N, C-alpha and C positions, 0 to 999 in steps of 0.2 A: 599721682599728683592731687593734692586736695583742691576743693573748689576755690574759685577766685575770692569769694567773700571771706573764706577762712584765712586765706593768705593776707588779704587787706586788713582784716581785724586783728590778725595775729593770734587767733584762737587755735588751740590744739584740739584734737578729737576728744580728749578726756574731759576738757572743760565743757564742751558742747554736750557730751553725754551726761555729765553731772547736772548741768542746768536743765536738760530735758527730763531727767529723773525727778528733779525738784518740781518742775512744771506739772508732771503727771501725778504728783502727790506721793511719790515713793521715797521721800527724804526722811531724815530723822524726826523723831517725835517733837523735839524742840522747835524745828522749823515749822511743823504743822501748827503748833501752838502760836508761833509768831504770825503765821498766815491768818489764823482765826482772829487774833487781836487786831491785826492791821485791817482786816475786812470789817470787823465790828466798828472800829474807829472811823473808817471811811463812811460807813452807813450812818453812824451817829452824826457825823459832820454834815452829811446831806440832809438828814432830818432836822438838825438844828438850823441850818440855813433856810430850809423851807418854812420852818416855824417862825423864824424871825421875819422872813419876807411876808408871811401871811398876817402876822400881828402888827406890823408897821403899816399904817394906812397908806402912805405914799407909794409903797412897794407892792401892794396887793395885786393890782392889775397886771403889773409886769411879771410878778411871780406866777400868777395863774396862767398867763399867756405862755411864759417859758415852760411851765410844767406841762401844759397841754401839748405844745409843739414838740417838746422833748419826748413825751410819751408816744405821740403819734409817729415821730421819726423812729423811735425804738421799735415800735410794733411793725412799721413798714419795712425797716431794714432787717430786723431780726426774724420776723415771721412771715413777711410778704403779704400781710393783710391789707 
């Protein structure tokens, strides 16, 4: 009998295996290209938002506080520093 979450979601084993293969980077070349484009787009959106926040005088303080708190939280959770 499959696990309960598989029965609730209605996923078959082949779908789960296929998604795990994509997650591990073993998918087709076209999907790898899509992943790179999506990653670069998300990175540019973050950099653009940070740039706008730092260039607009009313948002500079909020942007810097958010950047520093987010960086500290990332380091704390990700590396235990």
